[in-house]
C-alpha positions as CSV (number, residue, x, y, z in Angstrom):
1,M,71.6,-27.5,-3.9
2,R,71.0,-30.9,-2.2
3,L,68.2,-30.9,0.3
4,A,66.9,-33.3,3.0
5,L,63.3,-33.3,4.1
6,I,62.6,-34.4,7.7
7,G,58.9,-35.3,8.1
8,A,56.9,-37.1,5.5
9,G,53.4,-36.3,6.9
10,G,50.8,-34.0,5.5
11,I,52.9,-30.8,5.3
12,G,56.0,-32.9,4.3
13,S,54.1,-34.3,1.3
14,E,53.3,-30.7,0.3
15,W,56.9,-29.7,0.5
16,V,57.7,-32.6,-1.8
17,Q,55.3,-31.2,-4.4
18,A,56.9,-27.8,-4.1
19,L,60.4,-29.3,-4.5
20,E,59.2,-31.0,-7.7
21,D,58.4,-27.5,-9.1
22,T,61.6,-25.7,-7.9
23,K,64.6,-25.3,-10.2
24,G,68.1,-25.6,-8.9
25,V,67.4,-28.0,-6.0
26,R,67.6,-31.7,-5.6
27,L,65.8,-33.7,-2.9
28,A,68.5,-36.2,-1.8
29,L,67.0,-37.7,1.4
30,I,63.6,-38.0,3.2
31,A,63.5,-39.0,6.8
32,D,60.4,-40.0,8.7
33,V,59.6,-42.3,11.7
34,S,57.6,-44.3,9.1
35,L,60.1,-45.6,6.6
36,K,57.2,-46.7,4.4
37,R,55.8,-43.2,4.3
38,A,59.3,-41.7,3.6
39,Q,59.9,-44.3,0.8
40,A,56.6,-43.5,-0.9
41,L,57.6,-39.9,-1.3
42,A,61.2,-40.7,-2.2
43,N,60.1,-42.9,-5.0
44,R,58.9,-39.8,-6.8
45,F,62.5,-38.7,-7.3
46,T,65.6,-40.1,-8.9
47,S,68.3,-41.2,-6.4
48,C,66.4,-40.0,-3.3
49,E,67.2,-42.0,-0.2
50,A,64.5,-42.8,2.4
51,V,65.5,-43.3,6.1
52,S,63.7,-43.6,9.4
53,D,66.4,-41.8,11.5
54,W,66.3,-38.0,10.9
55,Q,69.9,-37.7,12.2
56,A,71.0,-39.1,8.8
57,A,70.2,-35.8,7.3
58,T,72.5,-33.9,9.7
59,T,75.4,-36.4,9.3
60,H,75.2,-36.7,5.5
61,Q,78.2,-34.9,4.0
62,D,76.5,-34.1,0.7
63,I,73.4,-32.4,2.2
64,D,73.5,-28.6,1.9
65,A,70.2,-27.7,3.6
66,V,67.4,-29.3,5.6
67,V,63.6,-28.7,5.5
68,V,62.1,-29.6,8.8
69,A,58.3,-30.5,8.7
70,T,57.6,-32.4,11.9
71,P,55.1,-31.9,14.8
72,H,56.0,-28.8,16.8
73,A,58.0,-30.4,19.7
74,F,60.6,-31.7,17.3
75,L,61.1,-28.6,15.1
76,A,63.6,-26.8,17.3
77,P,65.8,-29.7,18.4
78,I,66.1,-31.1,14.8
79,S,66.8,-27.6,13.5
80,Y,69.5,-27.1,16.1
81,A,71.2,-30.4,15.2
82,A,71.1,-29.5,11.5
83,L,72.6,-26.0,12.2
84,V,75.3,-27.5,14.4
85,A,76.2,-29.8,11.5
86,G,76.6,-26.9,9.2
87,K,73.3,-27.2,7.3
88,H,71.1,-24.3,6.3
89,V,67.5,-24.7,7.7
90,L,64.0,-24.0,6.5
91,C,61.8,-24.9,9.5
92,E,58.1,-25.1,9.5
93,K,56.2,-22.7,11.8
94,P,56.0,-22.2,14.7
95,A,59.7,-23.3,14.8
96,G,59.5,-24.4,18.4
97,V,57.2,-24.8,21.4
98,N,58.7,-21.8,23.2
99,A,60.7,-18.7,22.4
100,K,63.8,-19.8,24.3
101,E,64.5,-22.8,22.1
102,I,64.0,-20.7,18.9
103,A,66.5,-18.1,20.3
104,K,69.0,-20.8,20.8
105,N,68.7,-21.7,17.1
106,I,69.1,-18.1,16.1
107,R,72.4,-17.9,18.0
108,M,73.7,-21.1,16.4
109,A,72.8,-20.0,12.9
110,A,74.6,-16.7,13.5
111,K,77.6,-18.5,14.9
112,K,77.8,-20.8,11.9
113,N,76.8,-18.1,9.4
114,L,73.9,-20.2,8.2
115,V,70.4,-19.3,6.9
116,Y,67.6,-20.1,9.3
117,M,64.2,-19.5,7.8
118,V,60.8,-20.2,9.3
119,G,57.8,-21.2,7.2
120,F,55.5,-18.3,7.6
121,N,54.0,-19.2,4.2
122,H,51.4,-16.4,4.1
123,R,54.2,-14.0,3.1
124,Y,54.4,-15.8,-0.2
125,H,50.7,-15.8,-1.1
126,P,50.0,-13.4,-4.0
127,A,47.3,-11.4,-2.2
128,F,49.5,-10.7,0.8
129,M,52.4,-9.9,-1.4
130,K,50.3,-7.4,-3.4
131,A,48.8,-5.9,-0.3
132,K,52.2,-5.4,1.2
133,E,53.4,-3.7,-2.0
134,I,50.4,-1.3,-2.0
135,A,50.8,-0.5,1.7
136,Q,54.5,0.2,1.3
137,K,53.8,2.6,-1.5
138,G,51.3,4.5,0.7
139,G,48.2,3.2,-1.1
140,I,46.1,3.4,2.1
141,G,48.1,6.0,3.9
142,E,49.4,5.5,7.4
143,I,48.2,2.1,8.8
144,D,46.1,2.3,11.9
145,F,44.9,-1.3,12.6
146,V,44.6,-4.9,11.5
147,R,41.6,-7.2,11.9
148,A,42.0,-11.0,11.2
149,R,40.0,-14.2,11.3
150,Y,41.2,-17.7,10.4
151,G,39.6,-21.0,11.2
152,F,37.8,-24.2,10.3
153,G,35.9,-26.9,12.1
154,G,38.3,-29.8,12.5
155,R,37.2,-33.4,11.6
156,P,35.9,-36.5,13.4
157,G,38.3,-37.3,16.3
158,Y,40.3,-34.1,15.8
159,G,40.5,-33.6,19.6
160,K,42.6,-36.8,19.9
161,E,45.2,-35.8,17.3
162,W,48.7,-34.6,18.2
163,R,47.8,-31.0,17.8
164,F,45.7,-31.3,21.0
165,K,48.6,-32.8,23.0
166,K,50.4,-29.9,24.7
167,E,53.7,-31.8,25.1
168,I,53.9,-32.2,21.4
169,A,52.1,-29.1,20.0
170,G,53.2,-26.6,22.7
171,G,49.8,-25.0,22.5
172,G,46.7,-25.1,20.4
173,E,45.1,-22.9,17.7
174,F,47.4,-20.0,18.6
175,M,50.4,-22.2,17.7
176,D,48.7,-23.4,14.5
177,Q,46.8,-20.8,12.4
178,G,47.4,-18.1,15.0
179,M,51.1,-18.1,14.1
180,H,50.3,-17.0,10.6
181,M,48.0,-14.2,11.7
182,I,50.4,-12.9,14.3
183,D,53.2,-12.9,11.8
184,M,51.1,-11.1,9.2
185,A,50.0,-8.5,11.8
186,R,53.7,-7.9,12.7
187,W,54.6,-7.7,9.0
188,F,52.2,-4.8,8.5
189,L,52.4,-3.1,11.8
190,G,55.7,-3.9,13.4
191,D,56.5,-5.2,16.9
192,F,53.8,-5.3,19.6
193,K,54.4,-3.8,23.0
194,T,51.1,-4.6,24.7
195,V,49.4,-8.0,24.4
196,Y,46.1,-9.3,25.7
197,G,44.3,-12.5,24.9
198,F,42.3,-15.5,25.8
199,A,43.0,-19.2,25.0
200,E,39.7,-21.1,25.3
201,N,38.6,-24.7,24.8
202,F,34.9,-24.6,23.8
203,F,34.4,-27.9,22.1
204,W,37.3,-30.4,21.5
205,R,38.4,-30.8,25.1
206,G,42.0,-31.5,24.4
207,D,45.0,-30.2,26.4
208,V,45.1,-26.9,24.5
209,E,42.8,-24.2,23.2
210,D,40.6,-24.6,20.2
211,N,39.9,-20.9,20.0
212,G,42.4,-18.0,20.4
213,F,41.6,-14.3,20.8
214,A,44.3,-11.7,20.8
215,L,44.4,-7.9,21.1
216,M,47.8,-6.3,20.5
217,R,49.1,-2.8,20.3
218,T,52.5,-1.4,19.1
219,S,54.4,1.4,20.9
220,S,53.0,3.8,18.3
221,R,49.4,2.7,19.2
222,K,48.7,0.6,16.1
223,V,46.3,-2.2,17.0
224,A,45.7,-5.7,15.7
225,S,42.8,-8.0,16.7
226,I,42.9,-11.7,15.9
227,H,40.5,-14.6,16.3
228,V,41.6,-18.1,15.2
229,S,39.3,-21.0,15.6
230,W,39.0,-24.8,15.3
231,T,35.3,-24.5,15.9
232,N,34.4,-22.1,13.1
233,W,32.7,-25.1,11.4
234,D,33.0,-23.5,8.0
235,W,36.4,-22.5,6.6
236,V,37.2,-18.8,7.0
237,H,40.2,-16.7,6.1
238,S,40.0,-12.9,6.4
239,F,42.8,-10.4,6.9
240,E,42.0,-6.6,6.8
241,V,44.4,-3.7,7.0
242,F,43.0,-0.2,7.6
243,G,44.8,3.1,7.0
244,K,43.9,6.7,7.1
245,E,43.2,6.8,3.4
246,G,41.8,3.4,2.7
247,Y,41.9,-0.4,3.4
248,L,43.1,-3.7,2.1
249,L,40.9,-6.8,2.4
250,I,42.4,-10.3,1.8
251,D,39.6,-12.9,1.6
252,A,39.8,-16.6,1.0
253,L,43.1,-18.5,0.5
254,D,42.8,-21.8,-1.4
255,Q,39.8,-23.9,-2.4
256,R,39.2,-25.1,1.2
257,Y,39.0,-21.5,2.3
258,N,36.5,-20.5,-0.4
259,G,39.2,-19.6,-2.9
260,P,40.4,-18.3,-5.2
261,E,42.4,-15.8,-3.2
262,R,41.1,-12.2,-3.4
263,L,42.4,-8.8,-2.5
264,V,40.2,-5.7,-2.4
265,W,41.9,-2.3,-2.3
266,G,39.6,0.4,-1.1
267,R,40.3,4.1,-1.2
268,R,38.5,6.5,1.1
269,D,36.4,9.0,-0.7
270,K,37.2,12.6,0.3
271,T,33.5,13.2,0.9
272,F,33.3,10.1,3.1
273,A,30.8,8.5,0.7
274,R,31.3,4.9,-0.5
275,P,35.0,4.1,-1.2
276,T,36.3,3.4,-4.7
277,T,37.6,-0.1,-4.9
278,K,39.9,-2.3,-7.1
279,E,39.7,-6.0,-6.9
280,Y,42.5,-8.6,-7.6
281,V,41.7,-12.3,-8.0
282,F,44.6,-14.8,-7.9
283,R,43.8,-18.1,-9.5
284,E,46.8,-20.2,-8.7
285,E,46.7,-23.8,-9.9
286,K,48.3,-25.3,-6.8
287,K,48.5,-24.5,-3.1
288,R,52.1,-25.4,-3.3
289,D,52.8,-22.4,-5.6
290,S,53.3,-20.2,-2.5
291,M,55.6,-22.9,-1.0
292,R,57.6,-22.9,-4.2
293,R,58.1,-19.1,-3.9
294,E,59.1,-19.6,-0.2
295,L,61.6,-22.3,-1.2
296,E,63.0,-20.1,-4.0
297,D,63.5,-17.3,-1.5
298,F,65.3,-19.7,0.8
299,V,67.6,-20.9,-2.0
300,R,68.4,-17.3,-3.0
301,S,69.3,-16.4,0.5
302,V,71.6,-19.4,0.9
303,R,73.4,-18.6,-2.4
304,S,73.7,-14.9,-1.9
305,G,74.2,-14.7,1.8
306,K,71.5,-12.0,1.9
307,T,67.9,-12.0,2.9
308,T,65.0,-10.0,1.5
309,T,62.5,-7.9,3.5
310,Q,60.0,-10.6,2.8
311,F,62.2,-13.3,4.4
312,P,60.6,-14.8,7.6
313,S,63.5,-15.2,10.0
314,G,64.1,-17.0,13.2
315,E,63.7,-13.6,14.9
316,D,60.2,-13.3,13.4
317,A,59.3,-16.7,14.9
318,E,60.7,-15.9,18.3
319,A,58.7,-12.7,18.4
320,A,55.4,-14.4,17.4
321,V,55.9,-17.2,19.9
322,R,56.7,-14.7,22.7
323,I,53.3,-13.1,22.0
324,V,51.6,-16.5,22.5
325,D,53.7,-17.2,25.6
326,K,52.4,-13.9,27.1
327,I,48.8,-14.9,26.4
328,Y,49.3,-18.3,27.9
329,A,51.0,-16.8,30.9
330,N,48.4,-14.2,31.6
331,H,45.2,-16.1,30.8
332,H,45.0,-19.7,29.7
333,G,41.3,-20.7,29.8
334,V,41.8,-24.4,28.9
335,S,40.4,-26.5,31.8
């Protein structure tokens, strides 16, 4: 399968590393506004072309699929053009700056019978995969609520980067790490009917929020609380799932987030004393291992025409962005 990568920045370079580890695919083209940056990545492959015009990926006859890894404002338009051109698409989250443009891509993918996948990469982290397996097998009983935190502290000049420009990013921390936590909450609890939240700018003073707080409830009264932060100062990643018979705690992620990744499975004691616990530690060598699994799932879906229950679809992205849209519409605390 011949792939094109659009976007050779930080996340694009990580996709290149994942592509190097994935069998059955060939990176044929890399496009970036910086030809020098695209060429530097293309040089790692045999016969990989570097271009500065992303449209070359959509017009190239020999390209089967496109990986889109650009700033948020360009994700949906580029994905749409690729779908119109008959290319399967793996698009980085959040897939667009609003739900409407993501829905447009969903319709085009369906019309063309193409795979449209969104990069909710947490679904391919081993701790989340194992937690989902345990939950599906009834390991903690009926799930009642989810509690999640995800954040770090930025870097010098962070407030002047593109993520703080609303016209490019579409929003702030909710559209960044918030997307992962919202998607994971939906993965375990289902769709949310009621959504409350706050989007606050406490420190960086860009156009968008540096902290997001969400409280969401499903129609069956399952609740998720989420806090994502660009002012956590230390790196934090915590995702907890509580059921009537126990809990699942996912702590850490990679080395930045105090890795290795860890899952604790707690079982409620019938006497309500201290729970019995089992701990899993996942010592993956590379952050890109989860991206490789994500890419492998994409390739399988393209070849088989079928998606797994793990597969993060355009519909998943649309639902997650609609949640953020509701929070922004009801309360946007950025001054």
